[in-house]
C-alpha positions as CSV (number, residue, x, y, z in Angstrom):
1,M,-2.0,-19.0,30.6
2,P,-3.6,-17.4,27.6
3,V,-1.6,-16.4,24.6
4,S,-0.9,-12.8,24.1
5,F,-1.5,-11.7,20.5
6,Q,0.2,-8.5,19.4
7,F,0.2,-6.7,16.1
8,D,3.5,-7.1,14.2
9,C,3.1,-5.9,10.6
10,V,1.3,-5.7,7.3
11,Y,3.0,-7.3,4.4
12,Y,2.7,-8.0,0.6
13,Y,4.4,-10.6,-1.4
14,V,6.4,-9.2,-4.3
15,S,8.2,-10.9,-7.3
16,E,11.0,-8.3,-7.8
17,M,12.2,-6.7,-4.6
18,G,14.1,-3.8,-6.3
19,R,11.1,-2.8,-8.3
20,A,8.8,-3.0,-5.4
21,V,11.1,-1.0,-3.1
22,R,11.4,1.8,-5.8
23,F,7.6,1.9,-6.1
24,Y,7.0,2.2,-2.3
25,T,9.8,4.8,-1.8
26,D,9.9,6.8,-4.9
27,V,6.1,6.8,-5.7
28,L,4.4,6.5,-2.4
29,G,7.0,8.0,-0.2
30,F,7.2,5.3,2.4
31,K,10.0,5.6,5.0
32,F,12.6,2.8,4.5
33,V,13.6,1.2,7.8
34,S,15.7,-1.9,6.9
35,Q,16.3,-4.7,4.5
36,D,17.5,-8.3,4.8
37,V,15.4,-11.2,3.4
38,V,12.4,-8.8,3.7
39,T,12.2,-4.9,3.2
40,R,10.7,-3.0,6.0
41,F,9.0,0.6,6.0
42,D,7.5,2.7,8.7
43,V,4.1,4.0,7.6
44,D,2.9,6.3,10.3
45,G,4.1,4.0,13.1
46,V,3.0,0.8,11.3
47,L,5.4,-1.7,10.1
48,F,4.9,-2.5,6.4
49,E,7.0,-5.2,4.8
50,L,7.8,-6.5,1.3
51,V,8.3,-10.3,1.3
52,P,9.9,-12.1,-1.7
53,A,7.3,-14.6,-3.2
54,S,8.6,-18.1,-3.5
55,S,6.0,-18.9,-6.1
56,R,3.7,-17.1,-8.4
57,K,0.8,-18.6,-6.5
58,Q,1.6,-16.3,-3.6
59,L,1.1,-13.3,-5.8
60,E,-2.3,-14.5,-7.0
61,G,-3.9,-15.0,-3.7
62,A,-7.4,-13.7,-3.2
63,G,-8.5,-12.1,0.1
64,N,-10.1,-9.1,1.7
65,A,-7.0,-7.4,3.1
66,R,-5.9,-4.1,1.5
67,L,-3.5,-1.4,2.3
68,A,-5.4,1.8,2.7
69,L,-3.7,5.1,2.7
70,R,-5.3,8.3,3.8
71,V,-4.7,11.5,1.8
72,E,-5.8,15.1,2.3
73,D,-6.6,15.7,-1.3
74,I,-7.4,12.6,-3.4
75,A,-7.4,14.6,-6.6
76,V,-3.8,15.8,-6.1
77,A,-2.8,12.3,-5.0
78,L,-4.2,10.7,-8.2
79,E,-2.6,13.4,-10.4
80,Q,0.8,12.7,-8.8
81,L,0.4,8.9,-9.1
82,R,-0.4,9.3,-12.8
83,A,2.5,11.6,-13.2
84,H,4.7,8.5,-12.0
85,G,3.0,6.3,-14.6
86,V,0.7,4.5,-12.1
87,E,-2.7,3.5,-13.3
88,V,-5.4,4.6,-10.9
89,S,-9.1,4.4,-10.7
90,Q,-11.4,7.4,-10.6
91,A,-12.3,8.7,-7.0
92,E,-15.6,7.4,-5.8
93,N,-17.8,9.5,-3.5
94,K,-18.7,7.0,-0.7
95,G,-20.5,9.5,1.6
96,P,-18.1,9.9,4.4
97,G,-15.2,10.3,2.1
98,W,-13.7,9.6,-1.4
99,L,-12.1,6.3,-2.3
100,A,-9.8,5.3,-5.2
101,F,-7.7,2.3,-6.1
102,L,-4.3,1.5,-7.6
103,R,-2.0,-1.6,-7.8
104,D,1.7,-1.9,-7.1
105,P,3.9,-3.5,-9.7
106,D,2.9,-7.0,-8.5
107,G,-0.9,-6.3,-8.6
108,N,-1.3,-5.9,-4.8
109,E,-4.3,-3.4,-4.5
110,I,-3.9,-0.2,-2.5
111,C,-6.7,2.0,-1.6
112,L,-6.6,5.8,-1.2
113,W,-9.1,7.4,1.1
114,Q,-9.9,11.1,1.7
115,Y,-12.3,11.8,4.5
116,A,-15.0,14.2,3.7
117,S,-14.7,17.7,5.0
118,T,-16.3,18.2,8.4
119,N,-16.5,22.0,8.0
């Protein structure tokens, strides 16, 4: 019988759980779900978790995965993040939309995406 693969969650390793939880709740407004060894958030029906790193090496891993958040107005989103002291890139026009980047307190990259208007 074939194995059934089902989506579980997206997660990032973090070095300091309290700081990370404050960033994702206070700055990004993620909906807190629960916390035990890991902290869970509901992001538009997707389970997002923060997992304590057992070594610095876990925080330095390279890969292609990114958390991408859709916004209605990227300029307003960037202004709001800057007001929270978050360093953000400039928004880049990518044709079908605008893309910008920021990092959480542990350096995990987060993308902001605004779809181009279809009016």
